[in-house]
Biopython code that builds the backbone (N, CA, C, O; Angstrom):
import numpy as np
from Bio.PDB.StructureBuilder import StructureBuilder

atoms = [
    (1, "MET", "N", (-11.173, 18.620, 21.528)),
    (1, "MET", "CA", (-10.637, 18.847, 20.195)),
    (1, "MET", "C", (-10.179, 20.294, 20.100)),
    (1, "MET", "O", (-10.991, 21.217, 20.160)),
    (2, "ALA", "N", (-8.908, 20.479, 19.957)),
    (2, "ALA", "CA", (-8.354, 21.825, 19.834)),
    (2, "ALA", "C", (-8.433, 22.291, 18.383)),
    (2, "ALA", "O", (-8.259, 21.495, 17.459)),
    (3, "PRO", "N", (-8.698, 23.597, 18.184)),
    (3, "PRO", "CA", (-8.788, 24.105, 16.803)),
    (3, "PRO", "C", (-7.510, 23.874, 16.002)),
    (3, "PRO", "O", (-7.568, 23.641, 14.795)),
    (4, "GLY", "N", (-6.374, 23.937, 16.659)),
    (4, "GLY", "CA", (-5.107, 23.693, 15.972)),
    (4, "GLY", "C", (-5.005, 22.272, 15.451)),
    (4, "GLY", "O", (-4.442, 22.023, 14.385)),
    (5, "ASN", "N", (-5.562, 21.338, 16.226)),
    (5, "ASN", "CA", (-5.564, 19.943, 15.785)),
    (5, "ASN", "C", (-6.410, 19.759, 14.538)),
    (5, "ASN", "O", (-6.032, 19.018, 13.631)),
    (6, "LEU", "N", (-7.557, 20.431, 14.487)),
    (6, "LEU", "CA", (-8.412, 20.326, 13.306)),
    (6, "LEU", "C", (-7.692, 20.886, 12.086)),
    (6, "LEU", "O", (-7.719, 20.283, 11.013)),
    (7, "GLU", "N", (-7.053, 22.032, 12.249)),
    (7, "GLU", "CA", (-6.311, 22.634, 11.127)),
    (7, "GLU", "C", (-5.191, 21.719, 10.659)),
    (7, "GLU", "O", (-4.995, 21.535, 9.457)),
    (8, "SER", "N", (-4.462, 21.148, 11.597)),
    (8, "SER", "CA", (-3.373, 20.237, 11.241)),
    (8, "SER", "C", (-3.913, 18.990, 10.547)),
    (8, "SER", "O", (-3.357, 18.531, 9.549)),
    (9, "ALA", "N", (-4.995, 18.451, 11.086)),
    (9, "ALA", "CA", (-5.587, 17.242, 10.499)),
    (9, "ALA", "C", (-6.091, 17.508, 9.088)),
    (9, "ALA", "O", (-5.887, 16.694, 8.187)),
    (10, "VAL", "N", (-6.744, 18.640, 8.898)),
    (10, "VAL", "CA", (-7.264, 18.982, 7.571)),
    (10, "VAL", "C", (-6.121, 19.214, 6.592)),
    (10, "VAL", "O", (-6.178, 18.759, 5.450)),
    (11, "GLY", "N", (-5.096, 19.914, 7.030)),
    (11, "GLY", "CA", (-3.937, 20.143, 6.162)),
    (11, "GLY", "C", (-3.275, 18.844, 5.746)),
    (11, "GLY", "O", (-2.923, 18.660, 4.581)),
    (12, "TRP", "N", (-3.105, 17.944, 6.705)),
    (12, "TRP", "CA", (-2.500, 16.647, 6.404)),
    (12, "TRP", "C", (-3.390, 15.848, 5.451)),
    (12, "TRP", "O", (-2.895, 15.246, 4.498)),
    (13, "ALA", "N", (-4.709, 15.840, 5.707)),
    (13, "ALA", "CA", (-5.641, 15.085, 4.860)),
    (13, "ALA", "C", (-5.647, 15.630, 3.428)),
    (13, "ALA", "O", (-5.658, 14.857, 2.470)),
    (14, "ILE", "N", (-5.640, 16.952, 3.284)),
    (14, "ILE", "CA", (-5.637, 17.542, 1.944)),
    (14, "ILE", "C", (-4.341, 17.193, 1.211)),
    (14, "ILE", "O", (-4.370, 16.815, 0.040)),
    (15, "TRP", "N", (-3.204, 17.320, 1.902)),
    (15, "TRP", "CA", (-1.932, 16.972, 1.262)),
    (15, "TRP", "C", (-1.938, 15.518, 0.823)),
    (15, "TRP", "O", (-1.493, 15.193, -0.278)),
    (16, "THR", "N", (-2.446, 14.636, 1.692)),
    (16, "THR", "CA", (-2.469, 13.213, 1.386)),
    (16, "THR", "C", (-3.422, 12.908, 0.230)),
    (16, "THR", "O", (-3.111, 12.083, -0.629)),
    (17, "LEU", "N", (-4.574, 13.565, 0.207)),
    (17, "LEU", "CA", (-5.510, 13.370, -0.907)),
    (17, "LEU", "C", (-4.888, 13.809, -2.229)),
    (17, "LEU", "O", (-5.067, 13.146, -3.250)),
    (18, "GLN", "N", (-4.164, 14.915, -2.214)),
    (18, "GLN", "CA", (-3.608, 15.462, -3.445)),
    (18, "GLN", "C", (-2.368, 14.710, -3.924)),
    (18, "GLN", "O", (-2.058, 14.743, -5.114)),
    (19, "ASN", "N", (-1.662, 14.042, -3.035)),
    (19, "ASN", "CA", (-0.368, 13.469, -3.398)),
    (19, "ASN", "C", (-0.277, 11.955, -3.339)),
    (19, "ASN", "O", (0.773, 11.396, -3.657)),
    (20, "THR", "N", (-1.339, 11.278, -2.945)),
    (20, "THR", "CA", (-1.302, 9.817, -2.887)),
    (20, "THR", "C", (-2.569, 9.250, -3.515)),
    (20, "THR", "O", (-3.502, 9.978, -3.852)),
    (21, "SER", "N", (-2.572, 7.935, -3.661)),
    (21, "SER", "CA", (-3.760, 7.258, -4.168)),
    (21, "SER", "C", (-4.477, 6.499, -3.058)),
    (21, "SER", "O", (-5.253, 5.583, -3.331)),
    (22, "MET", "N", (-4.222, 6.872, -1.818)),
    (22, "MET", "CA", (-4.875, 6.249, -0.666)),
    (22, "MET", "C", (-6.368, 6.588, -0.682)),
    (22, "MET", "O", (-6.760, 7.673, -1.113)),
    (23, "SER", "N", (-7.188, 5.663, -0.214)),
    (23, "SER", "CA", (-8.635, 5.899, -0.205)),
    (23, "SER", "C", (-9.004, 6.990, 0.797)),
    (23, "SER", "O", (-8.301, 7.223, 1.780)),
    (24, "LYS", "N", (-10.126, 7.650, 0.519)),
    (24, "LYS", "CA", (-10.593, 8.711, 1.415)),
    (24, "LYS", "C", (-10.819, 8.172, 2.819)),
    (24, "LYS", "O", (-10.422, 8.798, 3.801)),
    (25, "ALA", "N", (-11.455, 7.015, 2.915)),
    (25, "ALA", "CA", (-11.760, 6.454, 4.230)),
    (25, "ALA", "C", (-10.483, 6.205, 5.025)),
    (25, "ALA", "O", (-10.425, 6.495, 6.220)),
    (26, "SER", "N", (-9.465, 5.670, 4.363)),
    (26, "SER", "CA", (-8.191, 5.419, 5.048)),
    (26, "SER", "C", (-7.541, 6.714, 5.504)),
    (26, "SER", "O", (-6.999, 6.791, 6.607)),
    (27, "ILE", "N", (-7.596, 7.718, 4.664)),
    (27, "ILE", "CA", (-6.994, 9.003, 5.005)),
    (27, "ILE", "C", (-7.676, 9.608, 6.224)),
    (27, "ILE", "O", (-7.005, 10.074, 7.145)),
    (28, "PHE", "N", (-9.002, 9.602, 6.235)),
    (28, "PHE", "CA", (-9.721, 10.205, 7.357)),
    (28, "PHE", "C", (-9.535, 9.398, 8.637)),
    (28, "PHE", "O", (-9.478, 9.975, 9.722)),
    (29, "LYS", "N", (-9.441, 8.073, 8.530)),
    (29, "LYS", "CA", (-9.190, 7.246, 9.711)),
    (29, "LYS", "C", (-7.802, 7.519, 10.278)),
    (29, "LYS", "O", (-7.633, 7.645, 11.491)),
    (30, "LYS", "N", (-6.808, 7.611, 9.393)),
    (30, "LYS", "CA", (-5.441, 7.880, 9.859)),
    (30, "LYS", "C", (-5.336, 9.271, 10.470)),
    (30, "LYS", "O", (-4.643, 9.463, 11.469)),
    (31, "ALA", "N", (-6.024, 10.243, 9.872)),
    (31, "ALA", "CA", (-6.006, 11.596, 10.424)),
    (31, "ALA", "C", (-6.670, 11.614, 11.804)),
    (31, "ALA", "O", (-6.200, 12.296, 12.714)),
    (32, "ARG", "N", (-7.748, 10.871, 11.950)),
    (32, "ARG", "CA", (-8.427, 10.790, 13.255)),
    (32, "ARG", "C", (-7.486, 10.207, 14.300)),
    (32, "ARG", "O", (-7.378, 10.733, 15.408)),
    (33, "ALA", "N", (-6.806, 9.121, 13.946)),
    (33, "ALA", "CA", (-5.900, 8.480, 14.895)),
    (33, "ALA", "C", (-4.686, 9.365, 15.197)),
    (33, "ALA", "O", (-4.195, 9.395, 16.326)),
    (34, "ARG", "N", (-4.219, 10.066, 14.199)),
    (34, "ARG", "CA", (-3.000, 10.862, 14.358)),
    (34, "ARG", "C", (-3.221, 12.159, 15.127)),
    (34, "ARG", "O", (-2.384, 12.562, 15.934)),
    (35, "PHE", "N", (-4.368, 12.818, 14.867)),
    (35, "PHE", "CA", (-4.604, 14.143, 15.436)),
    (35, "PHE", "C", (-5.702, 14.176, 16.498)),
    (35, "PHE", "O", (-5.885, 15.206, 17.146)),
    (36, "GLY", "N", (-6.437, 13.080, 16.694)),
    (36, "GLY", "CA", (-7.480, 13.035, 17.711)),
    (36, "GLY", "C", (-8.697, 13.880, 17.394)),
    (36, "GLY", "O", (-9.360, 14.391, 18.296)),
    (37, "VAL", "N", (-8.990, 14.026, 16.107)),
    (37, "VAL", "CA", (-10.135, 14.821, 15.656)),
    (37, "VAL", "C", (-11.118, 13.868, 14.971)),
    (37, "VAL", "O", (-10.682, 12.998, 14.218)),
    (38, "PRO", "N", (-12.423, 14.000, 15.203)),
    (38, "PRO", "CA", (-13.381, 13.118, 14.541)),
    (38, "PRO", "C", (-13.230, 13.154, 13.015)),
    (38, "PRO", "O", (-13.067, 14.219, 12.420)),
    (39, "ALA", "N", (-13.287, 11.981, 12.403)),
    (39, "ALA", "CA", (-13.102, 11.869, 10.955)),
    (39, "ALA", "C", (-14.160, 12.668, 10.192)),
    (39, "ALA", "O", (-13.874, 13.232, 9.135)),
    (40, "MET", "N", (-15.367, 12.713, 10.722)),
    (40, "MET", "CA", (-16.442, 13.435, 10.031)),
    (40, "MET", "C", (-16.156, 14.932, 9.992)),
    (40, "MET", "O", (-16.448, 15.592, 8.994)),
    (41, "ALA", "N", (-15.592, 15.470, 11.062)),
    (41, "ALA", "CA", (-15.244, 16.889, 11.084)),
    (41, "ALA", "C", (-14.154, 17.187, 10.062)),
    (41, "ALA", "O", (-14.189, 18.215, 9.385)),
    (42, "ILE", "N", (-13.195, 16.287, 9.958)),
    (42, "ILE", "CA", (-12.123, 16.458, 8.972)),
    (42, "ILE", "C", (-12.701, 16.406, 7.563)),
    (42, "ILE", "O", (-12.373, 17.238, 6.717)),
    (43, "GLU", "N", (-13.558, 15.429, 7.318)),
    (43, "GLU", "CA", (-14.150, 15.280, 5.983)),
    (43, "GLU", "C", (-14.976, 16.507, 5.601)),
    (43, "GLU", "O", (-14.897, 16.982, 4.468)),
    (44, "ARG", "N", (-15.769, 17.023, 6.547)),
    (44, "ARG", "CA", (-16.575, 18.216, 6.252)),
    (44, "ARG", "C", (-15.695, 19.405, 5.881)),
    (44, "ARG", "O", (-15.991, 20.132, 4.933)),
    (45, "GLU", "N", (-14.622, 19.599, 6.625)),
    (45, "GLU", "CA", (-13.734, 20.728, 6.366)),
    (45, "GLU", "C", (-12.984, 20.551, 5.038)),
    (45, "GLU", "O", (-12.796, 21.517, 4.299)),
    (46, "VAL", "N", (-12.565, 19.340, 4.741)),
    (46, "VAL", "CA", (-11.888, 19.071, 3.463)),
    (46, "VAL", "C", (-12.841, 19.343, 2.309)),
    (46, "VAL", "O", (-12.456, 19.965, 1.319)),
    (47, "LEU", "N", (-14.077, 18.885, 2.429)),
    (47, "LEU", "CA", (-15.072, 19.146, 1.378)),
    (47, "LEU", "C", (-15.327, 20.640, 1.216)),
    (47, "LEU", "O", (-15.498, 21.122, 0.096)),
    (48, "ALA", "N", (-15.355, 21.372, 2.321)),
    (48, "ALA", "CA", (-15.584, 22.817, 2.251)),
    (48, "ALA", "C", (-14.433, 23.511, 1.520)),
    (48, "ALA", "O", (-14.652, 24.468, 0.778)),
    (49, "ARG", "N", (-13.210, 23.025, 1.730)),
    (49, "ARG", "CA", (-12.048, 23.668, 1.105)),
    (49, "ARG", "C", (-11.828, 23.244, -0.337)),
    (49, "ARG", "O", (-11.548, 24.082, -1.194)),
    (50, "LEU", "N", (-11.950, 21.947, -0.614)),
    (50, "LEU", "CA", (-11.649, 21.455, -1.962)),
    (50, "LEU", "C", (-12.874, 21.425, -2.868)),
    (50, "LEU", "O", (-12.758, 21.602, -4.081)),
    (51, "GLY", "N", (-14.032, 21.203, -2.289)),
    (51, "GLY", "CA", (-15.264, 21.136, -3.069)),
    (51, "GLY", "C", (-15.587, 19.715, -3.499)),
    (51, "GLY", "O", (-14.697, 18.884, -3.680)),
    (52, "GLN", "N", (-16.867, 19.457, -3.655)),
    (52, "GLN", "CA", (-17.330, 18.124, -4.038)),
    (52, "GLN", "C", (-16.877, 17.767, -5.453)),
    (52, "GLN", "O", (-16.597, 16.603, -5.739)),
    (53, "SER", "N", (-16.803, 18.756, -6.334)),
    (53, "SER", "CA", (-16.405, 18.457, -7.715)),
    (53, "SER", "C", (-14.958, 17.953, -7.769)),
    (53, "SER", "O", (-14.648, 17.061, -8.559)),
    (54, "TRP", "N", (-14.067, 18.517, -6.936)),
    (54, "TRP", "CA", (-12.678, 18.046, -6.905)),
    (54, "TRP", "C", (-12.618, 16.613, -6.389)),
    (54, "TRP", "O", (-11.881, 15.780, -6.917)),
    (55, "MET", "N", (-13.405, 16.338, -5.351)),
    (55, "MET", "CA", (-13.417, 14.985, -4.787)),
    (55, "MET", "C", (-13.961, 13.982, -5.804)),
    (55, "MET", "O", (-13.448, 12.869, -5.916)),
    (56, "ASP", "N", (-15.005, 14.378, -6.546)),
    (56, "ASP", "CA", (-15.554, 13.494, -7.576)),
    (56, "ASP", "C", (-14.534, 13.242, -8.681)),
    (56, "ASP", "O", (-14.402, 12.116, -9.162)),
    (57, "ALA", "N", (-13.815, 14.287, -9.085)),
    (57, "ALA", "CA", (-12.804, 14.139, -10.127)),
    (57, "ALA", "C", (-11.678, 13.219, -9.651)),
    (57, "ALA", "O", (-11.173, 12.409, -10.428)),
    (58, "ARG", "N", (-11.284, 13.337, -8.389)),
    (58, "ARG", "CA", (-10.245, 12.462, -7.836)),
    (58, "ARG", "C", (-10.705, 11.015, -7.853)),
    (58, "ARG", "O", (-9.944, 10.120, -8.220)),
    (59, "SER", "N", (-11.952, 10.784, -7.455)),
    (59, "SER", "CA", (-12.488, 9.424, -7.465)),
    (59, "SER", "C", (-12.498, 8.852, -8.879)),
    (59, "SER", "O", (-12.137, 7.693, -9.088)),
    (60, "ALA", "N", (-12.912, 9.665, -9.847)),
    (60, "ALA", "CA", (-12.934, 9.203, -11.230)),
    (60, "ALA", "C", (-11.527, 8.893, -11.737)),
    (60, "ALA", "O", (-11.327, 7.903, -12.441)),
    (61, "ASP", "N", (-10.553, 9.728, -11.386)),
    (61, "ASP", "CA", (-9.164, 9.484, -11.795)),
    (61, "ASP", "C", (-8.627, 8.186, -11.195)),
    (61, "ASP", "O", (-7.962, 7.405, -11.876)),
    (62, "LEU", "N", (-8.919, 7.966, -9.919)),
    (62, "LEU", "CA", (-8.439, 6.746, -9.279)),
    (62, "LEU", "C", (-9.097, 5.510, -9.876)),
    (62, "LEU", "O", (-8.445, 4.481, -10.050)),
    (63, "MET", "N", (-10.381, 5.607, -10.190)),
    (63, "MET", "CA", (-11.064, 4.485, -10.830)),
    (63, "MET", "C", (-10.455, 4.198, -12.192)),
    (63, "MET", "O", (-10.257, 3.037, -12.548)),
    (64, "ALA", "N", (-10.157, 5.237, -12.955)),
    (64, "ALA", "CA", (-9.555, 5.048, -14.276)),
    (64, "ALA", "C", (-8.161, 4.445, -14.144)),
    (64, "ALA", "O", (-7.748, 3.644, -14.982)),
    (65, "GLN", "N", (-7.440, 4.823, -13.102)),
    (65, "GLN", "CA", (-6.080, 4.341, -12.921)),
    (65, "GLN", "C", (-6.038, 2.886, -12.458)),
    (65, "GLN", "O", (-5.216, 2.110, -12.943)),
    (66, "PHE", "N", (-6.904, 2.512, -11.538)),
    (66, "PHE", "CA", (-6.816, 1.187, -10.940)),
    (66, "PHE", "C", (-7.831, 0.182, -11.456)),
    (66, "PHE", "O", (-7.619, -1.020, -11.296)),
    (67, "ARG", "N", (-8.900, 0.611, -12.056)),
    (67, "ARG", "CA", (-9.929, -0.316, -12.496)),
    (67, "ARG", "C", (-9.456, -1.257, -13.596)),
    (67, "ARG", "O", (-9.772, -2.446, -13.531)),
    (68, "PRO", "N", (-8.716, -0.794, -14.603)),
    (68, "PRO", "CA", (-8.303, -1.742, -15.635)),
    (68, "PRO", "C", (-7.514, -2.932, -15.080)),
    (68, "PRO", "O", (-7.703, -4.059, -15.537)),
    (69, "GLN", "N", (-6.645, -2.700, -14.116)),
    (69, "GLN", "CA", (-5.896, -3.803, -13.526)),
    (69, "GLN", "C", (-6.833, -4.750, -12.792)),
    (69, "GLN", "O", (-6.662, -5.968, -12.858)),
    (70, "HIS", "N", (-7.816, -4.204, -12.098)),
    (70, "HIS", "CA", (-8.778, -5.035, -11.380)),
    (70, "HIS", "C", (-9.567, -5.885, -12.375)),
    (70, "HIS", "O", (-9.781, -7.075, -12.146)),
    (71, "VAL", "N", (-9.998, -5.275, -13.476)),
    (71, "VAL", "CA", (-10.761, -6.009, -14.483)),
    (71, "VAL", "C", (-9.895, -7.102, -15.095)),
    (71, "VAL", "O", (-10.363, -8.221, -15.307)),
    (72, "TYR", "N", (-8.635, -6.785, -15.380)),
    (72, "TYR", "CA", (-7.728, -7.792, -15.943)),
    (72, "TYR", "C", (-7.526, -8.944, -14.962)),
    (72, "TYR", "O", (-7.600, -10.110, -15.351)),
    (73, "ASP", "N", (-7.271, -8.626, -13.699)),
    (73, "ASP", "CA", (-7.073, -9.676, -12.694)),
    (73, "ASP", "C", (-8.301, -10.562, -12.588)),
    (73, "ASP", "O", (-8.184, -11.781, -12.460)),
    (74, "ARG", "N", (-9.464, -9.961, -12.639)),
    (74, "ARG", "CA", (-10.700, -10.735, -12.525)),
    (74, "ARG", "C", (-10.885, -11.630, -13.743)),
    (74, "ARG", "O", (-11.261, -12.794, -13.605)),
    (75, "SER", "N", (-10.624, -11.096, -14.932)),
    (75, "SER", "CA", (-10.809, -11.907, -16.129)),
    (75, "SER", "C", (-9.789, -13.047, -16.154)),
    (75, "SER", "O", (-10.121, -14.152, -16.583)),
    (76, "LEU", "N", (-8.562, -12.804, -15.705)),
    (76, "LEU", "CA", (-7.552, -13.848, -15.659)),
    (76, "LEU", "C", (-7.970, -14.953, -14.695)),
    (76, "LEU", "O", (-7.851, -16.135, -15.017)),
    (77, "SER", "N", (-8.453, -14.580, -13.531)),
    (77, "SER", "CA", (-8.874, -15.599, -12.562)),
    (77, "SER", "C", (-10.080, -16.380, -13.089)),
    (77, "SER", "O", (-10.210, -17.577, -12.836)),
    (78, "MET", "N", (-10.955, -15.695, -13.819)),
    (78, "MET", "CA", (-12.114, -16.401, -14.384)),
    (78, "MET", "C", (-11.663, -17.381, -15.466)),
    (78, "MET", "O", (-12.205, -18.482, -15.560)),
    (79, "ARG", "N", (-10.680, -16.998, -16.286)),
    (79, "ARG", "CA", (-10.178, -17.915, -17.315)),
    (79, "ARG", "C", (-9.548, -19.147, -16.681)),
    (79, "ARG", "O", (-9.758, -20.265, -17.153)),
    (80, "VAL", "N", (-8.780, -18.951, -15.620)),
    (80, "VAL", "CA", (-8.176, -20.081, -14.922)),
    (80, "VAL", "C", (-9.259, -20.953, -14.310)),
    (80, "VAL", "O", (-9.185, -22.180, -14.374)),
    (81, "HIS", "N", (-10.266, -20.319, -13.717)),
    (81, "HIS", "CA", (-11.368, -21.060, -13.096)),
    (81, "HIS", "C", (-12.095, -21.907, -14.131)),
    (81, "HIS", "O", (-12.345, -23.088, -13.888)),
    (82, "TYR", "N", (-12.440, -21.331, -15.283)),
    (82, "TYR", "CA", (-13.161, -22.076, -16.314)),
    (82, "TYR", "C", (-12.308, -23.201, -16.886)),
    (82, "TYR", "O", (-12.817, -24.287, -17.161)),
    (83, "ALA", "N", (-10.996, -22.945, -17.070)),
    (83, "ALA", "CA", (-10.113, -23.994, -17.582)),
    (83, "ALA", "C", (-10.034, -25.155, -16.598)),
    (83, "ALA", "O", (-10.070, -26.318, -17.000)),
    (84, "ALA", "N", (-9.928, -24.841, -15.313)),
    (84, "ALA", "CA", (-9.878, -25.896, -14.298)),
    (84, "ALA", "C", (-11.195, -26.655, -14.237)),
    (84, "ALA", "O", (-11.210, -27.879, -14.106)),
    (85, "ARG", "N", (-12.293, -25.926, -14.332)),
    (85, "ARG", "CA", (-13.597, -26.584, -14.312)),
    (85, "ARG", "C", (-13.776, -27.515, -15.500)),
    (85, "ARG", "O", (-14.285, -28.628, -15.362)),
    (86, "LYS", "N", (-13.347, -27.043, -16.678)),
    (86, "LYS", "CA", (-13.460, -27.859, -17.883)),
    (86, "LYS", "C", (-12.589, -29.105, -17.756)),
    (86, "LYS", "O", (-13.003, -30.204, -18.123)),
    (87, "HIS", "N", (-11.384, -28.921, -17.236)),
    (87, "HIS", "CA", (-10.470, -30.046, -17.053)),
    (87, "HIS", "C", (-11.072, -31.083, -16.112)),
    (87, "HIS", "O", (-11.045, -32.276, -16.414)),
    (88, "LEU", "N", (-11.607, -30.651, -14.989)),
    (88, "LEU", "CA", (-12.214, -31.577, -14.044)),
    (88, "LEU", "C", (-13.432, -32.267, -14.632)),
    (88, "LEU", "O", (-13.700, -33.429, -14.327)),
    (89, "LYS", "N", (-14.158, -31.567, -15.461)),
    (89, "LYS", "CA", (-15.353, -32.133, -16.083)),
    (89, "LYS", "C", (-14.966, -33.228, -17.095)),
    (89, "LYS", "O", (-15.675, -34.221, -17.259)),
    (90, "ASP", "N", (-13.825, -33.018, -17.766)),
    (90, "ASP", "CA", (-13.377, -33.957, -18.791)),
    (90, "ASP", "C", (-12.724, -35.208, -18.201)),
    (90, "ASP", "O", (-12.532, -36.199, -18.906)),
    (91, "ILE", "N", (-12.389, -35.166, -16.934)),
    (91, "ILE", "CA", (-11.712, -36.336, -16.335)),
    (91, "ILE", "C", (-12.677, -37.488, -16.191)),
    (91, "ILE", "O", (-12.297, -38.555, -15.710)),
]
sb = StructureBuilder()
sb.init_structure("model")
sb.init_model(0)
sb.init_chain("A")
sb.init_seg("    ")
for serial, (resi, resn, name, xyz) in enumerate(atoms, 1):
    if name == "N":
        sb.init_residue(resn, " ", resi, " ")
    sb.init_atom(name, np.array(xyz, "f"), 0.0, 1.0, " ", f" {name:<3s}", serial, name[0])
structure = sb.get_structure()
């Protein structure tokens, strides 16, 4: 593992974290594959630079952004499921 690779991997991971909604795990896996640096080393360095509070805030923002759609999709599928179950029961 060359030091330049770690710097490049960390820079890419930070840019990707700040500019996309990709999951942390996916970002670190892609950085590992792209730069040949262990994902844990990248994650440690990213945490050292950005801080745990920034990472927590990002997670909360992503949950707020995507969770309502997930909840809606789940409730819609449950309504369809219950309607189908009721229909089959009434036959």
